[in-house]
C-alpha positions as CSV (number, residue, x, y, z in Angstrom):
1,X,119.9,126.3,114.5
2,X,119.7,125.6,117.6
3,X,116.2,127.7,117.6
4,X,115.1,126.1,115.0
5,X,115.9,122.5,116.7
6,X,114.6,123.3,120.2
7,X,111.2,124.7,118.3
8,X,111.2,121.4,116.4
9,X,111.6,119.0,119.2
10,X,108.8,121.5,121.2
11,X,106.5,121.2,118.7
12,X,107.4,117.6,117.8
13,X,106.6,116.8,121.7
14,X,103.1,118.8,121.7
15,X,102.3,116.5,118.6
16,X,102.9,113.6,120.7
17,X,101.5,114.4,123.6
18,X,97.8,115.4,121.6
19,X,98.0,112.4,120.1
20,X,98.0,110.8,123.6
21,X,95.4,112.7,124.6
22,X,93.4,112.4,121.6
23,X,93.5,108.4,121.9
24,X,92.5,108.6,125.6
25,X,89.4,110.7,124.6
26,X,88.9,107.7,121.7
27,X,89.1,104.9,124.3
28,X,86.4,107.2,126.5
29,X,83.9,107.4,123.3
30,X,84.3,103.7,123.1
31,X,83.6,103.2,126.8
32,X,80.5,105.3,126.6
33,X,79.6,103.2,122.9
34,X,79.7,100.4,125.1
35,X,77.1,101.3,127.4
36,X,74.7,102.0,125.1
37,X,75.0,99.0,122.9
38,X,74.2,97.1,126.4
39,X,71.3,99.4,127.8
40,X,69.9,99.1,123.7
41,X,70.2,95.2,123.3
42,X,69.0,95.1,127.3
43,X,65.6,97.2,126.0
44,X,65.1,95.4,123.4
45,X,64.9,92.2,125.2
46,X,64.0,92.9,128.5
47,X,66.8,91.4,130.0
48,X,70.7,91.6,129.8
49,X,71.0,88.0,129.9
50,X,72.1,86.4,126.5
51,X,71.7,82.9,125.1
52,X,72.2,80.8,122.1
53,X,69.1,79.2,120.8
54,X,69.6,76.9,117.9
55,X,72.4,78.8,115.7
56,X,70.8,82.5,116.9
57,X,72.1,84.6,119.3
58,X,69.0,85.9,122.1
59,X,69.2,88.9,124.6
60,X,66.5,88.3,126.9
61,X,63.4,87.3,124.5
62,X,64.7,89.4,121.5
63,X,67.1,87.5,118.8
64,X,69.5,89.4,117.5
65,X,69.6,89.9,113.3
66,X,71.3,91.5,111.1
67,X,69.8,95.0,111.1
68,X,69.5,95.1,114.6
69,X,68.3,99.0,116.0
70,X,71.5,98.7,119.0
71,X,74.3,99.0,116.5
72,X,72.5,101.5,114.2
73,X,71.7,103.6,117.6
74,X,75.3,103.6,118.3
75,X,76.7,105.3,115.4
76,X,73.3,107.8,115.6
77,X,73.9,108.9,118.5
78,X,77.6,109.2,119.3
79,X,79.0,107.8,116.3
80,X,81.3,104.9,115.0
81,X,80.7,101.3,114.5
82,X,79.6,98.5,116.2
83,X,79.1,94.8,115.7
84,X,77.7,92.0,118.0
85,X,79.5,88.5,117.2
86,X,78.0,85.6,118.0
87,X,81.6,83.5,118.9
88,X,83.6,84.8,116.0
89,X,80.5,86.1,113.6
90,X,79.3,88.7,113.0
91,X,75.4,88.6,113.6
92,X,74.9,92.1,114.3
93,X,76.6,95.5,112.7
94,X,76.9,98.9,110.9
95,X,80.2,98.0,109.5
96,X,79.8,97.6,106.1
97,X,82.0,96.0,103.1
98,X,83.7,97.9,100.6
99,X,80.3,97.8,98.3
100,X,77.8,99.1,100.8
101,X,76.2,95.9,102.5
102,X,76.6,95.3,106.2
103,X,79.6,93.1,106.7
104,X,77.0,90.3,108.4
105,X,78.5,86.8,108.6
106,X,82.3,87.9,108.2
107,X,84.5,86.7,111.2
108,X,86.9,88.5,113.5
109,X,90.6,87.7,112.3
110,X,92.9,86.1,114.4
111,X,94.8,88.2,116.3
112,X,95.4,90.1,120.0
113,X,92.0,91.1,119.8
114,X,90.3,87.4,119.1
115,X,93.0,85.6,121.9
116,X,91.8,88.2,124.5
117,X,88.0,87.9,123.9
118,X,87.6,84.0,122.9
119,X,90.5,82.4,123.8
120,X,90.9,84.3,127.6
121,X,87.5,85.6,128.2
122,X,88.8,88.9,128.9
123,X,88.2,92.7,127.3
124,X,90.4,94.2,124.7
125,X,91.1,97.6,123.8
126,X,93.3,99.3,121.1
127,X,94.2,99.4,117.4
128,X,92.8,97.0,115.1
129,X,92.3,96.1,111.5
130,X,88.6,95.9,110.6
131,X,88.1,94.9,107.2
132,X,91.5,96.6,105.5
133,X,90.4,99.8,107.7
134,X,92.4,100.8,110.7
135,X,90.5,101.4,113.9
136,X,90.3,102.5,117.4
137,X,88.3,99.5,118.8
138,X,86.8,97.9,121.9
139,X,85.7,94.3,122.1
140,X,83.8,92.7,125.5
141,X,83.0,89.0,125.7
142,X,79.5,88.1,125.8
143,X,78.7,85.9,128.2
144,X,75.6,83.0,129.0
145,X,74.1,82.3,132.4
146,X,76.8,80.0,132.7
147,X,79.5,82.5,132.3
148,X,81.0,81.0,129.2
149,X,81.6,83.3,126.3
150,X,79.2,83.1,123.8
151,X,80.1,86.3,121.6
152,X,81.7,89.2,121.6
153,X,80.6,93.3,122.0
154,X,82.9,95.5,119.3
155,X,82.8,99.1,119.5
156,X,85.5,101.1,117.1
157,X,86.2,104.4,115.7
158,X,88.2,104.9,112.3
159,X,91.3,105.6,113.3
160,X,92.2,107.9,110.6
161,X,88.8,109.9,111.0
162,X,89.9,110.4,115.1
163,X,93.4,111.5,114.5
164,X,93.1,113.1,111.0
165,X,93.6,116.6,112.9
166,X,96.7,115.6,114.4
167,X,97.7,113.9,111.6
168,X,97.0,117.3,109.4
169,X,99.0,119.1,112.2
170,X,101.6,116.3,112.3
171,X,102.0,116.6,108.4
172,X,101.9,120.7,108.5
173,X,104.5,120.8,111.2
174,X,107.3,118.3,108.9
175,X,106.9,120.6,106.1
176,X,107.7,123.7,107.5
177,X,110.0,122.2,109.7
178,X,112.1,120.8,106.6
179,X,110.8,124.0,104.7
180,X,112.7,126.2,107.5
181,X,116.0,123.6,107.6
182,X,116.0,124.2,103.8
183,X,115.7,128.2,103.4
184,X,118.2,128.2,106.2
185,X,120.8,126.0,104.2
186,X,120.2,128.4,101.6
187,X,120.7,131.4,103.3
188,X,124.5,129.8,104.1
189,X,125.6,129.0,100.8
190,X,124.8,132.8,100.0
191,X,127.2,133.8,102.0
């Protein structure tokens, strides 16, 4: 019984450590995605300077629109989702609604990411819900030449996709531990 308990505890600790490592890897991927999105937008506009003209968001001379190539480039090259917000509204995204259309025009819901970026003007990284799906995400403020926050760059990876392997191991570990405990109890009753 003690051996089973020790094995269970050790396996549980290993799963926790593996989850931490995978989440660290996800955070590193988000940093790479951010650099790619920033560079892609700067390349499109000939500058990394953002501005609002009328009701449109610009980077340099490029008006960012619903199917901007920069957000798709993130998914194609590195993987994951990318969005450019004007204020709290998605103006370019590769995030889709349940029926497959781009989620352009949808809003960032109030919460920790919204508060950090739009109210405090700082980055946010962590677990979020994006249109009903859990993501590991990073949000960076978009600033104009005066330093004011005019939008957000968002990068994310679906939590389930990124942590699927560790969740499968955890499920397997839980089942095998439960099976061993049941088998040990059955043996004790037989004697």
